[in-house]
PQR file of N, CA, C, O and H, with PARSE charges and radii, in Angstrom:
ATOM      1  N   MET A   1      40.750  69.966  74.332 -0.4000 1.5000
ATOM      2  CA  MET A   1      41.607  68.801  74.337 -0.0000 2.0000
ATOM      3  C   MET A   1      40.746  67.579  74.611  0.5500 1.7000
ATOM      4  O   MET A   1      39.852  67.609  75.457 -0.5500 1.4000
ATOM      5  N   ILE A   2      41.026  66.515  73.889 -0.4000 1.5000
ATOM      6  CA  ILE A   2      40.296  65.262  74.033 -0.0000 2.0000
ATOM      7  C   ILE A   2      41.273  64.196  74.501  0.5500 1.7000
ATOM      8  O   ILE A   2      42.372  64.070  73.961 -0.5500 1.4000
ATOM      9  H   ILE A   2      41.752  66.492  73.202  0.4000 1.0000
ATOM     10  N   LYS A   3      40.871  63.438  75.498 -0.4000 1.5000
ATOM     11  CA  LYS A   3      41.696  62.333  75.962 -0.0000 2.0000
ATOM     12  C   LYS A   3      41.007  61.033  75.578  0.5500 1.7000
ATOM     13  O   LYS A   3      39.844  60.811  75.913 -0.5500 1.4000
ATOM     14  H   LYS A   3      39.978  63.541  75.936  0.4000 1.0000
ATOM     15  N   MET A   4      41.731  60.183  74.875 -0.4000 1.5000
ATOM     16  CA  MET A   4      41.206  58.883  74.478 -0.0000 2.0000
ATOM     17  C   MET A   4      41.700  57.840  75.469  0.5500 1.7000
ATOM     18  O   MET A   4      42.848  57.894  75.911 -0.5500 1.4000
ATOM     19  H   MET A   4      42.677  60.363  74.603  0.4000 1.0000
ATOM     20  N   ASN A   5      40.847  56.901  75.814 -0.4000 1.5000
ATOM     21  CA  ASN A   5      41.253  55.847  76.736 -0.0000 2.0000
ATOM     22  C   ASN A   5      41.738  54.636  75.958  0.5500 1.7000
ATOM     23  O   ASN A   5      40.959  53.742  75.628 -0.5500 1.4000
ATOM     24  H   ASN A   5      39.915  56.857  75.454  0.4000 1.0000
ATOM     25  N   ASN A   6      43.016  54.618  75.671 -0.4000 1.5000
ATOM     26  CA  ASN A   6      43.669  53.490  75.021 -0.0000 2.0000
ATOM     27  C   ASN A   6      44.629  52.889  76.022  0.5500 1.7000
ATOM     28  O   ASN A   6      44.628  53.268  77.193 -0.5500 1.4000
ATOM     29  H   ASN A   6      43.649  55.345  75.938  0.4000 1.0000
ATOM     30  N   ASN A   7      45.441  51.962  75.576 -0.4000 1.5000
ATOM     31  CA  ASN A   7      46.478  51.423  76.460 -0.0000 2.0000
ATOM     32  C   ASN A   7      47.388  52.549  76.933  0.5500 1.7000
ATOM     33  O   ASN A   7      47.777  52.602  78.100 -0.5500 1.4000
ATOM     34  H   ASN A   7      45.442  51.654  74.624  0.4000 1.0000
ATOM     35  N   ILE A   8      47.720  53.446  76.011 -0.4000 1.5000
ATOM     36  CA  ILE A   8      48.512  54.622  76.350 -0.0000 2.0000
ATOM     37  C   ILE A   8      47.583  55.815  76.194  0.5500 1.7000
ATOM     38  O   ILE A   8      46.952  55.981  75.151 -0.5500 1.4000
ATOM     39  H   ILE A   8      47.404  53.403  75.064  0.4000 1.0000
ATOM     40  N   GLU A   9      47.499  56.633  77.211 -0.4000 1.5000
ATOM     41  CA  GLU A   9      46.585  57.771  77.153 -0.0000 2.0000
ATOM     42  C   GLU A   9      47.197  58.881  76.306  0.5500 1.7000
ATOM     43  O   GLU A   9      48.200  59.487  76.682 -0.5500 1.4000
ATOM     44  H   GLU A   9      48.012  56.498  78.058  0.4000 1.0000
ATOM     45  N   ASP A  10      46.580  59.135  75.165 -0.4000 1.5000
ATOM     46  CA  ASP A  10      47.028  60.184  74.263 -0.0000 2.0000
ATOM     47  C   ASP A  10      46.119  61.398  74.413  0.5500 1.7000
ATOM     48  O   ASP A  10      44.930  61.268  74.706 -0.5500 1.4000
ATOM     49  H   ASP A  10      45.765  58.642  74.860  0.4000 1.0000
ATOM     50  N   GLU A  11      46.688  62.560  74.210 -0.4000 1.5000
ATOM     51  CA  GLU A  11      45.910  63.782  74.220 -0.0000 2.0000
ATOM     52  C   GLU A  11      45.815  64.287  72.797  0.5500 1.7000
ATOM     53  O   GLU A  11      46.810  64.313  72.071 -0.5500 1.4000
ATOM     54  H   GLU A  11      47.653  62.666  73.972  0.4000 1.0000
ATOM     55  N   TYR A  12      44.619  64.688  72.396 -0.4000 1.5000
ATOM     56  CA  TYR A  12      44.377  65.177  71.050 -0.0000 2.0000
ATOM     57  C   TYR A  12      43.841  66.596  71.104  0.5500 1.7000
ATOM     58  O   TYR A  12      43.091  66.955  72.012 -0.5500 1.4000
ATOM     59  H   TYR A  12      43.812  64.667  72.985  0.4000 1.0000
ATOM     60  N   TYR A  13      44.232  67.402  70.120 -0.4000 1.5000
ATOM     61  CA  TYR A  13      43.756  68.771  70.000 -0.0000 2.0000
ATOM     62  C   TYR A  13      43.028  68.942  68.674  0.5500 1.7000
ATOM     63  O   TYR A  13      43.299  68.226  67.710 -0.5500 1.4000
ATOM     64  H   TYR A  13      44.840  67.111  69.383  0.4000 1.0000
ATOM     65  N   THR A  14      42.112  69.886  68.633 -0.4000 1.5000
ATOM     66  CA  THR A  14      41.466  70.257  67.386 -0.0000 2.0000
ATOM     67  C   THR A  14      42.335  71.297  66.684  0.5500 1.7000
ATOM     68  O   THR A  14      43.268  71.839  67.277 -0.5500 1.4000
ATOM     69  H   THR A  14      41.892  70.468  69.416  0.4000 1.0000
ATOM     70  N   ILE A  15      42.026  71.569  65.432 -0.4000 1.5000
ATOM     71  CA  ILE A  15      42.760  72.607  64.706 -0.0000 2.0000
ATOM     72  C   ILE A  15      42.593  73.949  65.412  0.5500 1.7000
ATOM     73  O   ILE A  15      43.548  74.718  65.517 -0.5500 1.4000
ATOM     74  H   ILE A  15      41.268  71.129  64.950  0.4000 1.0000
ATOM     75  N   GLU A  16      41.397  74.232  65.892 -0.4000 1.5000
ATOM     76  CA  GLU A  16      41.144  75.493  66.582 -0.0000 2.0000
ATOM     77  C   GLU A  16      42.013  75.642  67.823  0.5500 1.7000
ATOM     78  O   GLU A  16      42.552  76.718  68.082 -0.5500 1.4000
ATOM     79  H   GLU A  16      40.621  73.607  65.808  0.4000 1.0000
ATOM     80  N   GLU A  17      42.150  74.564  68.590 -0.4000 1.5000
ATOM     81  CA  GLU A  17      42.967  74.611  69.802 -0.0000 2.0000
ATOM     82  C   GLU A  17      44.441  74.843  69.467  0.5500 1.7000
ATOM     83  O   GLU A  17      45.119  75.628  70.129 -0.5500 1.4000
ATOM     84  H   GLU A  17      41.712  73.690  68.379  0.4000 1.0000
ATOM     85  N   VAL A  18      44.929  74.157  68.439 -0.4000 1.5000
ATOM     86  CA  VAL A  18      46.324  74.322  68.031 -0.0000 2.0000
ATOM     87  C   VAL A  18      46.554  75.750  67.542  0.5500 1.7000
ATOM     88  O   VAL A  18      47.559  76.372  67.883 -0.5500 1.4000
ATOM     89  H   VAL A  18      44.378  73.519  67.900  0.4000 1.0000
ATOM     90  N   ALA A  19      45.630  76.263  66.750 -0.4000 1.5000
ATOM     91  CA  ALA A  19      45.760  77.631  66.236 -0.0000 2.0000
ATOM     92  C   ALA A  19      45.819  78.632  67.391  0.5500 1.7000
ATOM     93  O   ALA A  19      46.617  79.569  67.358 -0.5500 1.4000
ATOM     94  H   ALA A  19      44.813  75.757  66.473  0.4000 1.0000
ATOM     95  N   THR A  20      44.998  78.443  68.389 -0.4000 1.5000
ATOM     96  CA  THR A  20      44.996  79.340  69.547 -0.0000 2.0000
ATOM     97  C   THR A  20      46.307  79.235  70.321  0.5500 1.7000
ATOM     98  O   THR A  20      46.880  80.251  70.714 -0.5500 1.4000
ATOM     99  H   THR A  20      44.350  77.682  68.416  0.4000 1.0000
ATOM    100  N   MET A  21      46.781  78.013  70.540 -0.4000 1.5000
ATOM    101  CA  MET A  21      48.028  77.811  71.288 -0.0000 2.0000
ATOM    102  C   MET A  21      49.224  78.444  70.580  0.5500 1.7000
ATOM    103  O   MET A  21      50.090  79.040  71.220 -0.5500 1.4000
ATOM    104  H   MET A  21      46.315  77.188  70.221  0.4000 1.0000
ATOM    105  N   LEU A  22      49.264  78.309  69.251 -0.4000 1.5000
ATOM    106  CA  LEU A  22      50.399  78.817  68.486 -0.0000 2.0000
ATOM    107  C   LEU A  22      50.199  80.250  67.996  0.5500 1.7000
ATOM    108  O   LEU A  22      51.085  80.828  67.365 -0.5500 1.4000
ATOM    109  H   LEU A  22      48.560  77.825  68.731  0.4000 1.0000
ATOM    110  N   LYS A  23      49.034  80.813  68.289 -0.4000 1.5000
ATOM    111  CA  LYS A  23      48.698  82.192  67.912 -0.0000 2.0000
ATOM    112  C   LYS A  23      48.812  82.416  66.405  0.5500 1.7000
ATOM    113  O   LYS A  23      49.411  83.383  65.935 -0.5500 1.4000
ATOM    114  H   LYS A  23      48.315  80.343  68.801  0.4000 1.0000
ATOM    115  N   VAL A  24      48.207  81.474  65.669 -0.4000 1.5000
ATOM    116  CA  VAL A  24      48.127  81.580  64.215 -0.0000 2.0000
ATOM    117  C   VAL A  24      46.671  81.359  63.814  0.5500 1.7000
ATOM    118  O   VAL A  24      45.837  81.004  64.647 -0.5500 1.4000
ATOM    119  H   VAL A  24      47.720  80.688  66.051  0.4000 1.0000
ATOM    120  N   ALA A  25      46.375  81.568  62.549 -0.4000 1.5000
ATOM    121  CA  ALA A  25      45.021  81.389  62.049 -0.0000 2.0000
ATOM    122  C   ALA A  25      44.703  79.907  61.865  0.5500 1.7000
ATOM    123  O   ALA A  25      45.597  79.085  61.662 -0.5500 1.4000
ATOM    124  H   ALA A  25      47.052  81.856  61.872  0.4000 1.0000
ATOM    125  N   TYR A  26      43.421  79.586  61.939 -0.4000 1.5000
ATOM    126  CA  TYR A  26      42.932  78.228  61.699 -0.0000 2.0000
ATOM    127  C   TYR A  26      43.450  77.715  60.357  0.5500 1.7000
ATOM    128  O   TYR A  26      43.918  76.581  60.253 -0.5500 1.4000
ATOM    129  H   TYR A  26      42.694  80.253  62.104  0.4000 1.0000
ATOM    130  N   LEU A  27      43.359  78.555  59.340 -0.4000 1.5000
ATOM    131  CA  LEU A  27      43.753  78.169  57.992 -0.0000 2.0000
ATOM    132  C   LEU A  27      45.246  77.839  57.902  0.5500 1.7000
ATOM    133  O   LEU A  27      45.639  76.984  57.108 -0.5500 1.4000
ATOM    134  H   LEU A  27      42.979  79.476  59.424  0.4000 1.0000
ATOM    135  N   THR A  28      46.064  78.494  58.692 -0.4000 1.5000
ATOM    136  CA  THR A  28      47.497  78.201  58.715 -0.0000 2.0000
ATOM    137  C   THR A  28      47.739  76.770  59.190  0.5500 1.7000
ATOM    138  O   THR A  28      48.514  76.034  58.579 -0.5500 1.4000
ATOM    139  H   THR A  28      45.744  79.188  59.337  0.4000 1.0000
ATOM    140  N   VAL A  29      47.083  76.381  60.270 -0.4000 1.5000
ATOM    141  CA  VAL A  29      47.227  75.019  60.795 -0.0000 2.0000
ATOM    142  C   VAL A  29      46.700  74.019  59.775  0.5500 1.7000
ATOM    143  O   VAL A  29      47.314  72.976  59.550 -0.5500 1.4000
ATOM    144  H   VAL A  29      46.454  76.979  60.766  0.4000 1.0000
ATOM    145  N   TYR A  30      45.578  74.330  59.162 -0.4000 1.5000
ATOM    146  CA  TYR A  30      45.002  73.458  58.138 -0.0000 2.0000
ATOM    147  C   TYR A  30      45.981  73.262  56.975  0.5500 1.7000
ATOM    148  O   TYR A  30      46.135  72.151  56.470 -0.5500 1.4000
ATOM    149  H   TYR A  30      45.079  75.178  59.344  0.4000 1.0000
ATOM    150  N   ARG A  31      46.624  74.319  56.566 -0.4000 1.5000
ATOM    151  CA  ARG A  31      47.595  74.235  55.461 -0.0000 2.0000
ATOM    152  C   ARG A  31      48.821  73.412  55.848  0.5500 1.7000
ATOM    153  O   ARG A  31      49.357  72.675  55.020 -0.5500 1.4000
ATOM    154  H   ARG A  31      46.499  75.222  56.977  0.4000 1.0000
ATOM    155  N   TRP A  32      49.273  73.532  57.108 -0.4000 1.5000
ATOM    156  CA  TRP A  32      50.386  72.705  57.581 -0.0000 2.0000
ATOM    157  C   TRP A  32      50.014  71.225  57.487  0.5500 1.7000
ATOM    158  O   TRP A  32      50.835  70.394  57.098 -0.5500 1.4000
ATOM    159  H   TRP A  32      48.837  74.130  57.781  0.4000 1.0000
ATOM    160  N   ILE A  33      48.775  70.905  57.844 -0.4000 1.5000
ATOM    161  CA  ILE A  33      48.306  69.518  57.778 -0.0000 2.0000
ATOM    162  C   ILE A  33      48.276  69.051  56.321  0.5500 1.7000
ATOM    163  O   ILE A  33      48.761  67.965  56.003 -0.5500 1.4000
ATOM    164  H   ILE A  33      48.108  71.579  58.159  0.4000 1.0000
ATOM    165  N   GLN A  34      47.708  69.869  55.448 -0.4000 1.5000
ATOM    166  CA  GLN A  34      47.602  69.506  54.038 -0.0000 2.0000
ATOM    167  C   GLN A  34      48.974  69.338  53.386  0.5500 1.7000
ATOM    168  O   GLN A  34      49.139  68.501  52.498 -0.5500 1.4000
ATOM    169  H   GLN A  34      47.313  70.750  55.706  0.4000 1.0000
ATOM    170  N   ALA A  35      49.950  70.123  53.818 -0.4000 1.5000
ATOM    171  CA  ALA A  35      51.304  70.059  53.269 -0.0000 2.0000
ATOM    172  C   ALA A  35      52.117  68.912  53.869  0.5500 1.7000
ATOM    173  O   ALA A  35      53.226  68.637  53.409 -0.5500 1.4000
ATOM    174  H   ALA A  35      49.816  70.803  54.539  0.4000 1.0000
ATOM    175  N   GLY A  36      51.581  68.244  54.885 -0.4000 1.5000
ATOM    176  CA  GLY A  36      52.291  67.145  55.520 -0.0000 2.0000
ATOM    177  C   GLY A  36      53.305  67.588  56.553  0.5500 1.7000
ATOM    178  O   GLY A  36      54.102  66.777  57.024 -0.5500 1.4000
ATOM    179  H   GLY A  36      50.681  68.468  55.259  0.4000 1.0000
ATOM    180  N   LYS A  37      53.287  68.858  56.911 -0.4000 1.5000
ATOM    181  CA  LYS A  37      54.230  69.376  57.911 -0.0000 2.0000
ATOM    182  C   LYS A  37      53.795  69.025  59.331  0.5500 1.7000
ATOM    183  O   LYS A  37      54.631  68.835  60.214 -0.5500 1.4000
ATOM    184  H   LYS A  37      52.639  69.516  56.529  0.4000 1.0000
ATOM    185  N   LEU A  38      52.490  68.940  59.544 -0.4000 1.5000
ATOM    186  CA  LEU A  38      51.923  68.625  60.856 -0.0000 2.0000
ATOM    187  C   LEU A  38      51.066  67.374  60.706  0.5500 1.7000
ATOM    188  O   LEU A  38      50.157  67.330  59.876 -0.5500 1.4000
ATOM    189  H   LEU A  38      51.810  69.094  58.827  0.4000 1.0000
ATOM    190  N   VAL A  39      51.359  66.365  61.510 -0.4000 1.5000
ATOM    191  CA  VAL A  39      50.613  65.103  61.442 -0.0000 2.0000
ATOM    192  C   VAL A  39      49.268  65.287  62.134  0.5500 1.7000
ATOM    193  O   VAL A  39      49.198  65.791  63.255 -0.5500 1.4000
ATOM    194  H   VAL A  39      52.096  66.401  62.184  0.4000 1.0000
ATOM    195  N   ALA A  40      48.198  64.872  61.450 -0.4000 1.5000
ATOM    196  CA  ALA A  40      46.860  64.952  62.017 -0.0000 2.0000
ATOM    197  C   ALA A  40      46.070  63.720  61.602  0.5500 1.7000
ATOM    198  O   ALA A  40      46.371  63.088  60.589 -0.5500 1.4000
ATOM    199  H   ALA A  40      48.255  64.463  60.539  0.4000 1.0000
ATOM    200  N   TYR A  41      45.075  63.393  62.380 -0.4000 1.5000
ATOM    201  CA  TYR A  41      44.227  62.235  62.129 -0.0000 2.0000
ATOM    202  C   TYR A  41      42.823  62.733  61.864  0.5500 1.7000
ATOM    203  O   TYR A  41      42.297  63.555  62.613 -0.5500 1.4000
ATOM    204  H   TYR A  41      44.830  63.906  63.203  0.4000 1.0000
ATOM    205  N   LYS A  42      42.217  62.235  60.798 -0.4000 1.5000
ATOM    206  CA  LYS A  42      40.882  62.681  60.431 -0.0000 2.0000
ATOM    207  C   LYS A  42      39.848  61.837  61.157  0.5500 1.7000
ATOM    208  O   LYS A  42      39.871  60.608  61.088 -0.5500 1.4000
ATOM    209  H   LYS A  42      42.645  61.567  60.190  0.4000 1.0000
ATOM    210  N   ALA A  43      38.944  62.510  61.851 -0.4000 1.5000
ATOM    211  CA  ALA A  43      37.841  61.856  62.553 -0.0000 2.0000
ATOM    212  C   ALA A  43      36.551  62.416  61.958  0.5500 1.7000
ATOM    213  O   ALA A  43      36.088  63.490  62.342 -0.5500 1.4000
ATOM    214  H   ALA A  43      38.925  63.508  61.907  0.4000 1.0000
ATOM    215  N   GLY A  44      35.989  61.680  61.026 -0.4000 1.5000
ATOM    216  CA  GLY A  44      34.822  62.200  60.321 -0.0000 2.0000
ATOM    217  C   GLY A  44      35.258  63.335  59.419  0.5500 1.7000
ATOM    218  O   GLY A  44      36.092  63.149  58.533 -0.5500 1.4000
ATOM    219  H   GLY A  44      36.365  60.808  60.713  0.4000 1.0000
ATOM    220  N   LYS A  45      34.693  64.511  59.644 -0.4000 1.5000
ATOM    221  CA  LYS A  45      35.058  65.687  58.853 -0.0000 2.0000
ATOM    222  C   LYS A  45      36.054  66.578  59.581  0.5500 1.7000
ATOM    223  O   LYS A  45      36.450  67.622  59.062 -0.5500 1.4000
ATOM    224  H   LYS A  45      34.015  64.662  60.364  0.4000 1.0000
ATOM    225  N   GLN A  46      36.458  66.174  60.772 -0.4000 1.5000
ATOM    226  CA  GLN A  46      37.352  67.001  61.568 -0.0000 2.0000
ATOM    227  C   GLN A  46      38.717  66.339  61.717  0.5500 1.7000
ATOM    228  O   GLN A  46      38.860  65.125  61.571 -0.5500 1.4000
ATOM    229  H   GLN A  46      36.137  65.326  61.193  0.4000 1.0000
ATOM    230  N   TYR A  47      39.711  67.167  62.011 -0.4000 1.5000
ATOM    231  CA  TYR A  47      41.059  66.675  62.245 -0.0000 2.0000
ATOM    232  C   TYR A  47      41.369  66.722  63.730  0.5500 1.7000
ATOM    233  O   TYR A  47      40.876  67.583  64.459 -0.5500 1.4000
ATOM    234  H   TYR A  47      39.595  68.153  62.130  0.4000 1.0000
ATOM    235  N   ARG A  48      42.194  65.782  64.163 -0.4000 1.5000
ATOM    236  CA  ARG A  48      42.702  65.752  65.532 -0.0000 2.0000
ATOM    237  C   ARG A  48      44.218  65.644  65.457  0.5500 1.7000
ATOM    238  O   ARG A  48      44.766  64.893  64.651 -0.5500 1.4000
ATOM    239  H   ARG A  48      42.595  65.083  63.571  0.4000 1.0000
ATOM    240  N   ILE A  49      44.881  66.410  66.315 -0.4000 1.5000
ATOM    241  CA  ILE A  49      46.334  66.425  66.349 -0.0000 2.0000
ATOM    242  C   ILE A  49      46.784  65.899  67.708  0.5500 1.7000
ATOM    243  O   ILE A  49      46.370  66.411  68.749 -0.5500 1.4000
ATOM    244  H   ILE A  49      44.435  67.020  66.971  0.4000 1.0000
ATOM    245  N   LYS A  50      47.642  64.865  67.690 -0.4000 1.5000
ATOM    246  CA  LYS A  50      48.175  64.327  68.949 -0.0000 2.0000
ATOM    247  C   LYS A  50      49.123  65.342  69.568  0.5500 1.7000
ATOM    248  O   LYS A  50      49.836  66.060  68.866 -0.5500 1.4000
ATOM    249  H   LYS A  50      47.979  64.450  66.845  0.4000 1.0000
ATOM    250  N   LYS A  51      49.118  65.388  70.893 -0.4000 1.5000
ATOM    251  CA  LYS A  51      50.022  66.278  71.617 -0.0000 2.0000
ATOM    252  C   LYS A  51      51.472  65.983  71.252  0.5500 1.7000
ATOM    253  O   LYS A  51      52.263  66.909  71.075 -0.5500 1.4000
ATOM    254  H   LYS A  51      48.539  64.805  71.463  0.4000 1.0000
ATOM    255  N   VAL A  52      51.830  64.705  71.138 -0.4000 1.5000
ATOM    256  CA  VAL A  52      53.194  64.302  70.793 -0.0000 2.0000
ATOM    257  C   VAL A  52      53.568  64.833  69.409  0.5500 1.7000
ATOM    258  O   VAL A  52      54.672  65.342  69.216 -0.5500 1.4000
ATOM    259  H   VAL A  52      51.187  63.953  71.282  0.4000 1.0000
ATOM    260  N   ASP A  53      52.656  64.717  68.453 -0.4000 1.5000
ATOM    261  CA  ASP A  53      52.925  65.200  67.096 -0.0000 2.0000
ATOM    262  C   ASP A  53      53.063  66.714  67.066  0.5500 1.7000
ATOM    263  O   ASP A  53      53.892  67.246  66.328 -0.5500 1.4000
ATOM    264  H   ASP A  53      51.759  64.304  68.609  0.4000 1.0000
ATOM    265  N   LEU A  54      52.261  67.409  67.857 -0.4000 1.5000
ATOM    266  CA  LEU A  54      52.360  68.863  67.935 -0.0000 2.0000
ATOM    267  C   LEU A  54      53.707  69.266  68.528  0.5500 1.7000
ATOM    268  O   LEU A  54      54.362  70.182  68.031 -0.5500 1.4000
ATOM    269  H   LEU A  54      51.587  66.976  68.456  0.4000 1.0000
ATOM    270  N   ASN A  55      54.116  68.579  69.589 -0.4000 1.5000
ATOM    271  CA  ASN A  55      55.417  68.896  70.199 -0.0000 2.0000
ATOM    272  C   ASN A  55      56.567  68.642  69.238  0.5500 1.7000
ATOM    273  O   ASN A  55      57.523  69.417  69.200 -0.5500 1.4000
ATOM    274  H   ASN A  55      53.584  67.835  69.993  0.4000 1.0000
ATOM    275  N   ASN A  56      56.487  67.567  68.461 -0.4000 1.5000
ATOM    276  CA  ASN A  56      57.510  67.282  67.455 -0.0000 2.0000
ATOM    277  C   ASN A  56      57.541  68.372  66.393  0.5500 1.7000
ATOM    278  O   ASN A  56      58.618  68.798  65.976 -0.5500 1.4000
ATOM    279  H   ASN A  56      55.710  66.938  68.492  0.4000 1.0000
ATOM    280  N   PHE A  57      56.393  68.819  65.960 -0.4000 1.5000
ATOM    281  CA  PHE A  57      56.298  69.892  64.959 -0.0000 2.0000
ATOM    282  C   PHE A  57      56.945  71.169  65.480  0.5500 1.7000
ATOM    283  O   PHE A  57      57.683  71.835  64.754 -0.5500 1.4000
ATOM    284  H   PHE A  57      55.518  68.473  66.299  0.4000 1.0000
ATOM    285  N   ILE A  58      56.674  71.509  66.730 -0.4000 1.5000
ATOM    286  CA  ILE A  58      57.228  72.722  67.331 -0.0000 2.0000
ATOM    287  C   ILE A  58      58.744  72.610  67.433  0.5500 1.7000
ATOM    288  O   ILE A  58      59.452  73.576  67.149 -0.5500 1.4000
ATOM    289  H   ILE A  58      56.075  70.968  67.320  0.4000 1.0000
ATOM    290  N   GLU A  59      59.252  71.451  67.832 -0.4000 1.5000
ATOM    291  CA  GLU A  59      60.699  71.251  67.956 -0.0000 2.0000
ATOM    292  C   GLU A  59      61.401  71.396  66.601  0.5500 1.7000
ATOM    293  O   GLU A  59      62.480  71.984  66.522 -0.5500 1.4000
ATOM    294  H   GLU A  59      58.677  70.666  68.062  0.4000 1.0000
ATOM    295  N   VAL A  60      60.799  70.868  65.546 -0.4000 1.5000
ATOM    296  CA  VAL A  60      61.395  70.961  64.215 -0.0000 2.0000
ATOM    297  C   VAL A  60      61.425  72.416  63.744  0.5500 1.7000
ATOM    298  O   VAL A  60      62.358  72.822  63.052 -0.5500 1.4000
ATOM    299  H   VAL A  60      59.922  70.391  65.610  0.4000 1.0000
ATOM    300  N   LYS A  61      60.430  73.187  64.106 -0.4000 1.5000
ATOM    301  CA  LYS A  61      60.333  74.584  63.675 -0.0000 2.0000
ATOM    302  C   LYS A  61      61.324  75.500  64.389  0.5500 1.7000
ATOM    303  O   LYS A  61      61.577  76.608  63.918 -0.5500 1.4000
ATOM    304  H   LYS A  61      59.672  72.857  64.669  0.4000 1.0000
ATOM    305  N   ARG A  62      61.885  75.069  65.502 -0.4000 1.5000
ATOM    306  CA  ARG A  62      62.835  75.923  66.257 -0.0000 2.0000
ATOM    307  C   ARG A  62      64.125  76.085  65.556  0.5500 1.7000
ATOM    308  O   ARG A  62      65.018  76.768  66.057 -0.5500 1.4000
ATOM    309  H   ARG A  62      61.679  74.168  65.885  0.4000 1.0000
TER
END
């Protein structure tokens, strides 16, 4: 988990961290991002997922 120091402190996860938390494969999370189901921000060649966006994704899936 990465914490950025902005006006509002946001928590960001990598695809690997999200995959581990949700007990799915890395590629599954990547496909959710590509399909627009999970919001992610690209930082260089890597993606970062905000904790808020992950929680919203989980709520929609319930």
